[in-house]
C-alpha positions as CSV (number, residue, x, y, z in Angstrom):
1,N,66.7,111.1,67.9
2,Q,63.7,109.8,65.9
3,G,60.4,111.1,67.3
4,D,56.7,110.7,66.6
5,V,57.1,114.0,64.7
6,N,60.4,115.3,63.4
7,H,60.5,119.0,62.4
8,V,63.7,120.4,60.8
9,T,63.3,124.2,61.0
10,G,66.8,125.6,60.4
11,D,69.2,125.8,57.5
12,I,70.2,122.1,57.8
13,H,67.7,120.6,55.4
14,F,70.1,117.7,54.9
15,A,69.3,116.5,58.4
16,T,66.1,115.0,57.1
17,I,68.1,112.4,55.1
18,L,68.6,110.4,58.3
19,L,65.0,110.7,59.5
20,K,61.9,108.6,58.9
21,K,59.9,110.1,56.0
22,R,56.4,109.4,57.4
23,N,57.3,111.4,60.6
24,T,59.2,114.3,59.1
25,L,58.4,117.9,58.3
26,L,60.8,120.4,56.8
27,T,60.5,124.2,56.9
28,I,62.1,126.0,54.0
29,H,62.6,129.8,54.5
30,D,63.9,130.6,51.0
31,C,65.8,129.3,48.0
32,G,68.4,132.1,47.9
33,M,71.3,129.7,48.1
34,L,70.2,128.3,44.7
35,S,69.4,131.6,43.0
36,D,72.8,132.9,44.0
37,S,74.9,130.0,42.8
38,T,75.9,128.4,39.5
39,G,77.8,125.4,38.2
40,L,79.0,122.7,40.6
41,K,78.1,124.7,43.7
42,H,74.5,125.1,42.5
43,Q,74.3,121.4,41.8
44,L,75.6,120.4,45.2
45,L,73.4,122.9,47.1
46,K,70.3,121.7,45.2
47,L,71.2,118.0,45.9
48,F,71.8,118.4,49.7
49,W,69.4,121.3,50.5
50,I,66.5,120.4,48.1
51,T,66.5,117.1,46.2
52,L,67.6,114.6,48.9
53,P,65.9,116.3,51.9
54,L,62.6,116.5,50.1
55,K,62.7,112.7,49.4
56,K,62.7,112.1,53.1
57,C,59.8,114.5,54.1
58,A,56.1,113.7,54.4
59,L,55.4,117.4,54.0
60,I,57.0,120.8,53.6
61,T,56.2,124.2,55.1
62,V,57.4,127.5,53.6
63,V,57.2,130.9,55.2
64,S,55.5,132.7,52.2
65,E,53.7,132.0,49.0
66,A,56.7,133.5,47.2
67,T,59.0,130.8,48.6
68,S,56.4,128.2,47.7
69,L,56.5,129.3,44.1
70,E,60.3,129.5,44.1
71,L,60.6,126.0,45.5
72,R,58.3,124.6,42.9
73,R,60.7,125.9,40.2
74,Y,63.4,123.6,41.6
75,T,61.4,120.5,42.5
76,S,58.5,118.3,41.5
77,Y,57.4,117.9,45.1
78,P,53.6,117.6,45.3
79,A,52.1,121.0,45.7
80,E,49.4,119.6,48.0
81,K,52.1,118.8,50.5
82,I,53.5,122.3,50.6
83,F,51.9,124.5,53.3
84,V,52.5,128.2,53.8
85,V,53.0,129.0,57.5
86,P,54.4,132.5,58.2
87,V,57.0,133.5,60.7
88,A,55.7,134.6,64.1
89,V,56.6,138.0,65.5
90,S,58.0,138.0,69.0
91,P,55.5,139.3,71.6
92,E,58.3,141.5,72.9
93,F,57.7,143.9,69.9
94,L,55.0,146.1,71.4
95,P,53.5,149.5,70.2
96,M,55.6,152.4,71.4
97,A,54.1,155.9,70.6
98,K,56.5,158.4,69.1
99,I,55.9,161.8,67.5
100,F,57.2,161.6,63.9
101,N,60.2,163.8,63.3
102,K,59.4,165.6,60.0
103,V,62.5,167.9,60.3
104,K,65.1,165.1,60.4
105,P,63.5,161.6,60.5
106,E,65.5,158.7,61.7
107,I,65.3,155.9,59.1
108,L,66.1,152.4,60.3
109,L,67.8,149.8,58.0
110,V,68.0,146.2,59.3
111,G,70.6,144.1,57.6
112,T,73.5,144.9,55.4
113,T,74.0,141.8,53.2
114,Q,73.9,142.3,49.5
115,N,70.2,141.6,49.1
116,K,69.4,144.4,51.6
117,N,70.1,146.9,48.9
118,V,71.9,149.3,51.2
119,L,73.8,151.1,48.4
120,R,70.7,152.1,46.5
121,L,69.0,153.2,49.7
122,I,72.0,155.4,50.5
123,E,71.7,156.9,47.0
124,A,68.0,157.4,47.6
125,V,68.4,159.5,50.7
126,K,71.5,161.5,49.8
127,N,69.5,164.7,49.2
128,L,67.1,164.2,52.1
129,V,67.5,165.7,55.5
130,C,67.5,162.5,57.6
131,K,69.5,160.2,59.8
132,L,70.1,156.5,58.9
133,N,70.3,154.0,61.7
134,I,71.9,151.0,60.2
135,V,71.9,147.5,61.9
136,G,74.6,145.3,60.5
137,R,78.2,145.5,59.6
138,L,79.0,148.1,56.9
139,T,81.2,147.3,53.9
140,E,84.0,149.7,53.0
141,E,81.9,150.8,50.0
142,M,78.9,151.6,52.2
143,S,81.0,153.6,54.6
144,T,82.6,155.5,51.7
145,R,79.3,156.4,50.2
146,L,77.8,157.5,53.5
147,N,80.8,159.8,54.1
148,E,81.0,161.0,50.6
149,Y,77.3,162.1,50.7
150,K,77.7,163.5,54.2
151,I,74.8,161.4,55.4
152,E,74.4,161.4,59.2
153,F,74.2,157.8,60.4
154,T,74.7,155.4,63.3
155,N,75.9,151.8,62.9
156,A,75.3,148.9,65.3
157,Y,75.6,145.1,65.0
158,D,75.7,142.0,67.1
159,L,72.7,143.4,69.0
160,T,70.8,141.6,71.7
161,A,67.0,141.1,71.1
162,H,66.3,144.0,73.5
163,E,68.8,146.3,71.8
164,L,67.2,145.5,68.4
165,I,63.7,146.4,69.7
166,Q,65.2,149.7,71.0
167,Q,66.3,150.5,67.4
168,Y,62.7,150.1,66.2
169,E,61.4,152.2,69.1
170,K,63.7,155.2,68.5
171,C,63.3,155.3,64.7
172,D,60.7,157.2,62.8
173,M,60.3,154.7,59.9
174,L,61.7,151.5,58.5
175,A,63.2,151.3,55.1
176,F,63.4,147.7,54.0
177,V,63.8,147.8,50.2
178,S,65.4,144.4,49.7
179,T,66.0,142.7,46.3
180,Y,65.4,139.3,47.8
181,E,63.5,137.9,50.8
182,G,61.9,134.7,51.7
183,F,59.8,136.5,54.2
184,G,60.9,139.9,55.5
185,M,60.6,139.9,59.3
186,P,61.6,143.6,59.9
187,I,58.4,144.6,58.1
188,V,56.2,142.9,60.8
189,E,58.5,144.0,63.6
190,A,58.1,147.6,62.6
191,N,54.4,147.1,62.2
192,A,54.2,145.8,65.8
193,V,56.1,148.7,67.2
194,G,54.0,151.2,65.3
195,R,56.4,152.6,62.7
196,P,55.6,153.3,59.1
197,V,57.3,151.0,56.5
198,I,58.6,151.4,53.0
199,T,59.4,148.1,51.4
200,S,59.8,146.3,48.0
201,N,57.0,145.4,45.6
202,I,58.5,142.0,44.8
203,L,58.6,138.4,46.1
204,S,57.3,137.9,49.6
205,M,57.3,141.5,50.8
206,P,53.9,142.7,49.4
207,D,52.2,139.6,51.0
208,V,53.9,140.2,54.3
209,A,53.2,143.9,54.3
210,G,49.6,143.8,53.1
211,N,48.3,147.3,53.2
212,A,50.7,148.3,56.0
213,A,53.7,149.5,53.9
214,L,54.5,151.7,50.9
215,L,55.7,149.5,48.1
216,V,58.4,150.5,45.6
217,N,60.6,149.0,43.0
218,P,63.8,148.3,44.9
219,L,65.9,148.7,41.7
220,Q,64.6,152.3,41.1
221,V,66.4,154.8,43.3
222,G,64.0,157.5,42.4
223,E,61.0,155.4,43.5
224,I,62.6,154.8,46.9
225,T,63.3,158.5,47.3
226,A,59.7,159.5,46.4
227,G,58.3,156.8,48.7
228,I,60.3,158.1,51.7
229,R,59.3,161.7,50.9
230,K,55.6,160.6,50.8
231,I,55.9,159.0,54.3
232,I,57.6,162.2,55.6
233,D,55.3,164.7,54.0
234,D,51.8,163.0,54.0
235,D,50.7,162.9,57.6
236,S,47.4,161.2,57.0
237,Y,49.0,158.5,54.8
238,R,51.7,157.9,57.3
239,D,49.2,157.5,60.1
240,S,47.2,155.0,58.0
241,L,50.4,152.9,57.5
242,V,50.9,152.8,61.3
243,K,47.3,151.9,62.0
244,N,47.2,149.2,59.3
245,G,50.6,147.9,60.6
246,L,49.2,147.4,64.1
247,E,46.4,145.4,62.5
248,N,48.6,143.5,60.0
249,C,51.0,142.2,62.7
250,K,48.1,140.3,64.3
251,R,48.4,137.8,61.4
252,F,51.8,136.8,62.7
253,D,50.8,136.2,66.4
254,P,52.7,133.3,67.9
255,Q,49.6,131.6,69.1
256,I,48.1,131.6,65.6
257,I,51.3,130.3,64.0
258,A,51.7,127.7,66.7
259,G,48.1,126.5,66.0
260,Q,48.9,126.1,62.4
261,Y,51.9,123.9,63.2
262,L,50.0,121.9,65.8
263,K,47.4,121.0,63.2
264,L,50.1,119.8,60.8
265,Y,51.8,117.8,63.6
266,E,48.6,116.1,64.5
267,N,47.9,115.1,60.9
268,L,51.5,114.0,60.4
269,Y,51.3,111.9,63.6
270,A,48.1,110.3,62.3
271,G,49.8,109.3,59.0
272,K,47.7,111.5,56.8
273,Y,50.7,112.5,54.6
274,A,52.3,109.1,54.3
């Protein structure tokens, strides 16, 4: 399936090994598989997801500057051939007006893998009057903590795209205090729907959020609690986050992102990266 342009976009970096270098572009979303592994597993992942695939690519795109920096720690691939092209937000995420519930706000969590920092977030809200809407399968420890602290919550998973959008629409705010992200799509999705966001002050998240989220240290439970309280209590600040979010999500318009890729495709086809 060789083409005039070959673009590997998913988590199958090794597919580039069988493609022609001068025609091939690889998108890398993050390097989490390397940072989370050690020993032989780390060596094999690096070989088949980084070292060999990059040898067969004319250029690389990454979804954030943070991923670019991370990638350059693991490889000597030329920096001038690494381009940052963000992830596009689906046009189905549209502004939906909602009166903020200050009495008992519904706080949305998207994702329950270890990096999503769910246990610290549960600790952060245990003394707040709120409801958690959690998207993703709960671990036994998460369920135990929620019940122990008598936190009201809902849990949903395996949602359709429409059902996920409904989760954003019914919530009052998004809490996305991850310890690791290559991008952080929920930030932009919440921005697009018009919901205030609290997120982490590390890696890609500050760049993705811009001035459209309250930033906190995800390892400090007290900071998370204080940030959520500020969004609940400070009406003008909360309104500014929503306003800034509706503007911020324009950076991730599909037409803009497609245009960036089209330019790279044209240059790749013309042999400018050979």
